[in-house]
Z-matrix of the N, CA and C atoms (Angstrom, degrees):
N
C 1 1.453
C 2 1.529 1 107.93
N 3 1.307 2 114.27 1 134.94
C 4 1.464 3 120.74 2 -176.48
C 5 1.536 4 112.43 3 -63.33
N 6 1.322 5 117.87 4 -39.83
C 7 1.457 6 120.36 5 -178.44
C 8 1.533 7 110.64 6 -63.46
N 9 1.318 8 116.17 7 -39.49
C 10 1.485 9 120.20 8 177.43
C 11 1.528 10 110.20 9 -58.73
N 12 1.311 11 118.07 10 -45.07
C 13 1.462 12 121.72 11 -179.43
C 14 1.528 13 111.05 12 -64.73
N 15 1.335 14 116.58 13 -43.03
C 16 1.460 15 120.66 14 -179.55
C 17 1.515 16 111.04 15 -62.21
N 18 1.327 17 116.14 16 -44.45
C 19 1.461 18 118.98 17 179.96
C 20 1.540 19 111.35 18 -65.41
N 21 1.330 20 114.84 19 -37.61
C 22 1.473 21 119.25 20 176.82
C 23 1.510 22 112.52 21 -63.12
N 24 1.319 23 117.04 22 -40.71
C 25 1.467 24 121.35 23 178.60
C 26 1.524 25 111.40 24 -66.58
N 27 1.306 26 116.62 25 -26.72
C 28 1.471 27 120.57 26 -179.68
C 29 1.522 28 112.97 27 -85.23
N 30 1.341 29 116.99 28 1.47
C 31 1.453 30 120.13 29 172.49
C 32 1.507 31 116.73 30 99.89
N 33 1.323 32 118.59 31 3.93
C 34 1.478 33 119.61 32 178.02
C 35 1.507 34 109.10 33 -77.91
N 36 1.365 35 116.15 34 144.46
C 37 1.454 36 117.92 35 178.80
C 38 1.529 37 110.55 36 -82.50
N 39 1.306 38 116.40 37 165.51
C 40 1.448 39 122.49 38 -171.71
C 41 1.541 40 112.84 39 -60.23
N 42 1.327 41 118.06 40 -37.69
C 43 1.459 42 120.50 41 179.51
C 44 1.524 43 111.72 42 -64.62
N 45 1.328 44 116.16 43 -41.90
C 46 1.465 45 120.35 44 178.42
C 47 1.538 46 110.19 45 -65.08
N 48 1.313 47 115.80 46 -42.27
C 49 1.459 48 120.48 47 -179.78
C 50 1.526 49 110.06 48 -62.23
N 51 1.339 50 116.90 49 -46.83
C 52 1.451 51 120.41 50 -178.77
C 53 1.524 52 111.24 51 -61.52
N 54 1.320 53 116.39 52 -44.20
C 55 1.465 54 120.49 53 179.62
C 56 1.533 55 110.86 54 -61.96
N 57 1.299 56 117.20 55 -41.77
C 58 1.460 57 121.49 56 179.59
C 59 1.514 58 110.64 57 -65.63
N 60 1.320 59 118.02 58 -43.09
C 61 1.468 60 121.17 59 179.94
C 62 1.519 61 111.89 60 -64.85
N 63 1.330 62 116.85 61 -39.56
C 64 1.467 63 120.89 62 178.13
C 65 1.527 64 109.29 63 -63.33
N 66 1.323 65 116.30 64 -45.61
C 67 1.471 66 120.34 65 -179.16
C 68 1.536 67 110.83 66 -64.14
N 69 1.315 68 117.63 67 -43.89
C 70 1.459 69 121.25 68 178.35
C 71 1.532 70 111.68 69 -61.35
N 72 1.325 71 116.95 70 -39.68
C 73 1.458 72 121.38 71 177.46
C 74 1.529 73 110.36 72 -66.01
N 75 1.333 74 117.62 73 -41.81
C 76 1.455 75 120.58 74 177.76
C 77 1.518 76 111.72 75 -59.89
N 78 1.322 77 116.89 76 -37.70
C 79 1.459 78 121.92 77 -179.42
C 80 1.520 79 112.60 78 -80.33
N 81 1.352 80 116.44 79 -9.56
C 82 1.458 81 120.21 80 178.79
C 83 1.533 82 114.08 81 84.59
N 84 1.341 83 116.63 82 14.84
C 85 1.465 84 119.53 83 -178.23
C 86 1.536 85 112.18 84 -84.91
N 87 1.323 86 116.65 85 -21.90
C 88 1.455 87 120.56 86 -179.46
C 89 1.522 88 107.08 87 -120.38
N 90 1.330 89 115.65 88 105.67
C 91 1.455 90 121.76 89 -178.08
C 92 1.524 91 108.02 90 -146.01
N 93 1.329 92 116.09 91 93.33
C 94 1.466 93 120.39 92 -177.52
C 95 1.519 94 113.19 93 -59.27
N 96 1.326 95 116.80 94 -37.34
C 97 1.469 96 120.33 95 -178.26
C 98 1.529 97 109.91 96 -65.29
N 99 1.331 98 117.70 97 -44.39
C 100 1.472 99 119.84 98 179.15
C 101 1.524 100 110.70 99 -67.49
N 102 1.344 101 116.72 100 -39.96
C 103 1.454 102 119.38 101 177.86
C 104 1.527 103 110.13 102 -60.92
N 105 1.334 104 116.96 103 -46.98
C 106 1.461 105 121.17 104 -178.09
C 107 1.535 106 110.76 105 -62.63
N 108 1.307 107 118.08 106 -43.76
C 109 1.459 108 121.01 107 179.27
C 110 1.535 109 111.17 108 -61.65
N 111 1.315 110 116.55 109 -43.74
C 112 1.444 111 120.69 110 178.05
C 113 1.525 112 113.02 111 -65.81
N 114 1.310 113 115.96 112 -39.02
C 115 1.468 114 120.70 113 178.23
C 116 1.518 115 110.55 114 -63.47
N 117 1.318 116 116.93 115 -44.76
C 118 1.469 117 120.16 116 179.79
C 119 1.537 118 109.36 117 -64.27
N 120 1.325 119 117.55 118 -42.28
C 121 1.466 120 120.72 119 179.33
C 122 1.545 121 110.82 120 -60.48
N 123 1.329 122 116.53 121 -45.48
C 124 1.465 123 120.07 122 -177.96
C 125 1.523 124 113.66 123 -70.03
N 126 1.320 125 117.33 124 -39.36
C 127 1.469 126 120.27 125 -170.23
C 128 1.513 127 114.34 126 -98.93
N 129 1.333 128 118.55 127 -7.91
C 130 1.477 129 119.63 128 -175.08
C 131 1.526 130 112.59 129 -70.93
N 132 1.320 131 119.03 130 -9.98
C 133 1.453 132 118.61 131 177.54
C 134 1.519 133 111.78 132 -79.37
N 135 1.325 134 117.17 133 -15.98
C 136 1.456 135 118.93 134 -179.29
C 137 1.527 136 114.05 135 -126.96
N 138 1.324 137 117.60 136 -5.22
C 139 1.475 138 120.53 137 179.59
C 140 1.511 139 111.07 138 -132.32
N 141 1.323 140 114.45 139 149.94
C 142 1.456 141 120.69 140 176.42
C 143 1.517 142 111.10 141 -89.97
N 144 1.322 143 115.99 142 178.32
C 145 1.464 144 120.80 143 -175.05
C 146 1.521 145 114.25 144 -62.29
N 147 1.315 146 118.11 145 -35.10
C 148 1.466 147 119.34 146 179.99
C 149 1.522 148 111.59 147 -64.14
N 150 1.329 149 116.48 148 -44.32
C 151 1.460 150 121.11 149 -179.32
C 152 1.533 151 110.01 150 -70.32
N 153 1.318 152 117.31 151 -39.85
C 154 1.466 153 120.33 152 179.39
C 155 1.526 154 111.49 153 -62.92
N 156 1.330 155 116.14 154 -44.32
C 157 1.461 156 120.32 155 178.55
C 158 1.528 157 110.96 156 -62.09
N 159 1.325 158 116.53 157 -40.50
C 160 1.475 159 119.96 158 178.54
C 161 1.535 160 110.15 159 -65.18
N 162 1.314 161 117.66 160 -41.22
C 163 1.471 162 120.37 161 179.16
C 164 1.541 163 110.12 162 -63.96
N 165 1.301 164 117.23 163 -42.91
C 166 1.475 165 119.47 164 178.69
C 167 1.509 166 111.52 165 -62.91
N 168 1.337 167 116.77 166 -41.70
C 169 1.460 168 119.78 167 178.23
C 170 1.531 169 111.26 168 -63.82
N 171 1.330 170 116.00 169 -39.81
C 172 1.475 171 119.88 170 179.60
C 173 1.533 172 110.78 171 -64.80
N 174 1.312 173 116.58 172 -26.25
C 175 1.482 174 120.79 173 179.60
C 176 1.522 175 111.98 174 -91.37
N 177 1.312 176 117.77 175 6.24
C 178 1.445 177 122.10 176 174.14
C 179 1.515 178 115.54 177 85.62
N 180 1.313 179 117.81 178 15.20
C 181 1.475 180 121.10 179 177.89
C 182 1.524 181 107.65 180 -81.66
N 183 1.335 182 115.92 181 130.05
C 184 1.474 183 118.42 182 -178.05
C 185 1.539 184 110.28 183 -71.03
N 186 1.315 185 115.14 184 163.71
C 187 1.471 186 122.34 185 -174.31
C 188 1.524 187 112.79 186 -59.36
N 189 1.325 188 115.87 187 -38.87
C 190 1.470 189 118.48 188 -176.02
C 191 1.529 190 110.90 189 -68.39
N 192 1.315 191 117.32 190 -43.95
C 193 1.462 192 120.86 191 177.52
C 194 1.535 193 110.73 192 -63.45
N 195 1.320 194 115.66 193 -41.08
C 196 1.471 195 120.90 194 178.26
C 197 1.527 196 110.44 195 -64.33
N 198 1.319 197 116.20 196 -43.11
C 199 1.468 198 120.45 197 178.39
C 200 1.522 199 112.84 198 -61.17
N 201 1.324 200 116.15 199 -42.25
C 202 1.457 201 119.55 200 178.40
C 203 1.529 202 110.71 201 -64.13
N 204 1.327 203 116.11 202 -41.43
C 205 1.466 204 120.00 203 179.26
C 206 1.533 205 111.20 204 -65.76
N 207 1.307 206 116.85 205 -36.64
C 208 1.465 207 120.72 206 -178.47
C 209 1.522 208 112.89 207 -76.60
N 210 1.343 209 117.28 208 -15.40
C 211 1.454 210 119.94 209 -176.63
C 212 1.534 211 111.97 210 -60.85
N 213 1.309 212 117.06 211 -32.28
C 214 1.458 213 119.86 212 178.44
C 215 1.513 214 114.31 213 -74.66
N 216 1.309 215 116.69 214 -13.99
C 217 1.450 216 122.19 215 -179.21
C 218 1.512 217 108.85 216 -96.94
N 219 1.345 218 115.01 217 67.37
C 220 1.462 219 121.73 218 -175.64
C 221 1.537 220 110.71 219 -75.43
N 222 1.310 221 115.75 220 -179.66
C 223 1.466 222 119.91 221 -175.36
C 224 1.519 223 112.61 222 -60.02
N 225 1.317 224 117.54 223 -41.45
C 226 1.463 225 120.49 224 179.99
C 227 1.544 226 110.48 225 -61.89
N 228 1.314 227 116.73 226 -42.37
C 229 1.464 228 120.78 227 178.34
C 230 1.516 229 110.41 228 -66.40
N 231 1.329 230 117.11 229 -37.91
C 232 1.453 231 120.97 230 178.60
C 233 1.538 232 110.44 231 -64.04
N 234 1.320 233 116.54 232 -45.76
C 235 1.461 234 120.19 233 -179.77
C 236 1.526 235 109.86 234 -62.68
N 237 1.327 236 117.54 235 -43.42
C 238 1.459 237 120.86 236 179.87
C 239 1.528 238 111.21 237 -62.03
N 240 1.319 239 116.40 238 -43.38
C 241 1.464 240 121.73 239 178.85
C 242 1.517 241 110.51 240 -65.64
N 243 1.334 242 117.11 241 -46.23
C 244 1.457 243 121.38 242 -179.59
C 245 1.532 244 111.20 243 -64.90
N 246 1.328 245 117.50 244 -34.49
C 247 1.451 246 121.00 245 179.30
C 248 1.527 247 110.80 246 -67.56
N 249 1.354 248 116.50 247 -44.67
C 250 1.469 249 119.90 248 176.74
C 251 1.524 250 111.02 249 -59.82
N 252 1.315 251 116.68 250 -43.04
C 253 1.454 252 121.60 251 178.67
C 254 1.535 253 110.20 252 -65.53
N 255 1.314 254 117.05 253 -42.63
C 256 1.475 255 121.01 254 179.02
C 257 1.512 256 111.59 255 -62.89
N 258 1.328 257 117.19 256 -36.15
C 259 1.472 258 120.80 257 176.15
C 260 1.531 259 110.41 258 -59.41
N 261 1.320 260 115.74 259 -46.51
C 262 1.473 261 119.67 260 179.31
C 263 1.519 262 111.53 261 -64.41
N 264 1.323 263 116.07 262 -43.22
C 265 1.462 264 119.94 263 -178.97
C 266 1.526 265 111.31 264 -68.34
N 267 1.332 266 117.60 265 -35.89
C 268 1.449 267 121.69 266 178.82
C 269 1.535 268 109.24 267 -63.51
N 270 1.299 269 116.86 268 -40.45
C 271 1.480 270 120.48 269 -179.71
C 272 1.512 271 112.92 270 -61.94
N 273 1.319 272 117.36 271 -28.13
C 274 1.474 273 121.03 272 179.68
C 275 1.521 274 111.27 273 -77.58
N 276 1.343 275 117.05 274 -38.75
C 277 1.460 276 119.16 275 -170.08
C 278 1.516 277 114.40 276 -103.04
N 279 1.327 278 118.26 277 -27.51
C 280 1.464 279 122.43 278 -178.53
C 281 1.539 280 113.02 279 48.28
N 282 1.342 281 118.29 280 62.06
C 283 1.463 282 120.51 281 179.66
C 284 1.522 283 111.88 282 -62.24
N 285 1.329 284 115.71 283 149.62
C 286 1.453 285 122.21 284 -175.87
C 287 1.526 286 112.91 285 -74.65
N 288 1.317 287 117.56 286 -33.34
C 289 1.471 288 120.99 287 -177.62
C 290 1.510 289 111.37 288 -142.60
N 291 1.343 290 114.59 289 173.07
C 292 1.448 291 119.43 290 -179.11
C 293 1.513 292 112.46 291 -61.56
N 294 1.327 293 117.79 292 -39.48
C 295 1.465 294 121.05 293 178.54
C 296 1.516 295 111.36 294 -61.31
N 297 1.305 296 116.92 295 -42.36
C 298 1.454 297 120.46 296 177.92
C 299 1.548 298 110.37 297 -66.67
N 300 1.314 299 116.75 298 -36.62
C 301 1.458 300 120.72 299 175.66
C 302 1.518 301 111.12 300 -60.11
N 303 1.332 302 115.88 301 -45.59
C 304 1.470 303 120.01 302 177.27
C 305 1.521 304 110.89 303 -61.46
N 306 1.340 305 116.87 304 -42.36
C 307 1.457 306 120.63 305 -177.46
C 308 1.521 307 112.99 306 -68.15
N 309 1.306 308 118.35 307 -32.40
C 310 1.459 309 120.22 308 -178.09
C 311 1.537 310 111.50 309 -95.97
N 312 1.320 311 115.64 310 -65.76
C 313 1.461 312 120.45 311 -177.40
C 314 1.527 313 111.69 312 -68.04
N 315 1.320 314 116.09 313 -44.88
C 316 1.471 315 120.52 314 178.96
C 317 1.530 316 111.45 315 -58.31
N 318 1.327 317 116.38 316 -43.48
C 319 1.454 318 119.52 317 179.48
C 320 1.530 319 111.46 318 -64.34
N 321 1.316 320 116.92 319 -36.94
C 322 1.472 321 120.07 320 177.63
C 323 1.523 322 110.63 321 -66.76
N 324 1.315 323 117.25 322 -38.84
C 325 1.468 324 119.93 323 176.36
C 326 1.529 325 111.68 324 -62.10
N 327 1.322 326 116.60 325 -38.69
C 328 1.475 327 120.74 326 176.58
C 329 1.509 328 110.52 327 -64.03
N 330 1.336 329 117.01 328 -43.32
C 331 1.468 330 120.57 329 179.23
C 332 1.546 331 111.27 330 -63.19
N 333 1.295 332 115.53 331 -27.33
C 334 1.468 333 119.15 332 -179.55
C 335 1.537 334 112.61 333 -90.14
N 336 1.312 335 116.87 334 9.63
C 337 1.456 336 120.93 335 170.50
C 338 1.518 337 117.16 336 95.00
N 339 1.325 338 117.91 337 11.74
C 340 1.460 339 120.54 338 175.54
C 341 1.527 340 108.88 339 -86.32
N 342 1.325 341 117.05 340 150.57
C 343 1.458 342 120.52 341 179.36
C 344 1.527 343 109.34 342 -73.77
N 345 1.337 344 117.22 343 159.48
C 346 1.468 345 119.55 344 178.11
C 347 1.529 346 113.09 345 -57.79
N 348 1.326 347 118.10 346 -39.28
C 349 1.465 348 120.49 347 179.34
C 350 1.533 349 112.48 348 -63.94
N 351 1.317 350 115.93 349 -43.03
C 352 1.454 351 120.12 350 179.16
C 353 1.532 352 109.95 351 -66.78
N 354 1.339 353 116.31 352 -41.21
C 355 1.472 354 119.71 353 178.99
C 356 1.527 355 111.16 354 -61.71
N 357 1.334 356 117.40 355 -44.02
C 358 1.484 357 121.35 356 178.38
C 359 1.515 358 110.69 357 -62.31
N 360 1.343 359 116.07 358 -44.21
C 361 1.462 360 119.74 359 -178.34
C 362 1.536 361 110.22 360 -63.85
N 363 1.307 362 117.71 361 -41.43
C 364 1.464 363 121.42 362 179.53
C 365 1.525 364 110.51 363 -65.90
N 366 1.321 365 116.64 364 -43.35
C 367 1.467 366 120.26 365 179.49
C 368 1.524 367 110.75 366 -63.39
N 369 1.338 368 115.42 367 -41.47
C 370 1.466 369 118.89 368 178.82
C 371 1.517 370 111.32 369 -63.12
N 372 1.324 371 117.78 370 -41.47
C 373 1.464 372 121.91 371 178.07
C 374 1.519 373 110.88 372 -60.90
N 375 1.324 374 116.71 373 -42.33
C 376 1.461 375 120.77 374 179.28
C 377 1.540 376 109.87 375 -66.55
N 378 1.316 377 116.21 376 -45.16
C 379 1.454 378 120.51 377 -178.34
C 380 1.525 379 111.16 378 -64.39
N 381 1.312 380 116.68 379 -45.17
C 382 1.484 381 120.90 380 178.79
C 383 1.500 382 110.93 381 -62.43
N 384 1.304 383 118.34 382 -38.17
C 385 1.458 384 122.13 383 177.05
C 386 1.507 385 112.90 384 -66.34
N 387 1.340 386 117.27 385 -34.99
C 388 1.459 387 121.23 386 178.97
C 389 1.515 388 110.86 387 -74.68
N 390 1.330 389 116.82 388 -34.67
C 391 1.461 390 121.14 389 -179.92
C 392 1.521 391 111.34 390 -66.40
N 393 1.351 392 116.39 391 -33.34
C 394 1.472 393 120.04 392 -179.41
C 395 1.520 394 110.70 393 -77.01
N 396 1.310 395 116.54 394 -21.38
C 397 1.476 396 120.41 395 -178.54
C 398 1.495 397 111.70 396 80.53
N 399 1.298 398 117.04 397 174.35
C 400 1.464 399 120.80 398 -178.24
C 401 1.523 400 110.66 399 -67.93
N 402 1.318 401 114.30 400 145.14
C 403 1.459 402 119.61 401 179.21
C 404 1.529 403 109.14 402 -80.70
N 405 1.349 404 115.27 403 155.38
C 406 1.462 405 121.02 404 -179.54
C 407 1.457 406 109.33 405 -71.83
């Protein structure tokens, strides 16, 4: 746990650290599962599961808490999030063809932690929507 390491670096002994962590948990101030769920909710509109998992790990959230938080971000939610993001990115670049869309927007989705399949599906949804034109 990150807080334990920080307190140790500041010179507190292990008994003091343990007592403080127990008290903070009793008061509900230290809850990795709630933090992870909130983080995924806030950041899933702009990041995919790979990036979210890496961010949670960097913040000291264990794999089990991260996995439980990511469970709600299923494939359908990932595609919906990636499609909304791809729409915004498409508006900035206006690629000439589907291949160019994949190379620009699709590559950005990959950098943001979406899987290749989700990135392709989102790009296809954006491209198909653009081909049909605006609805009446």
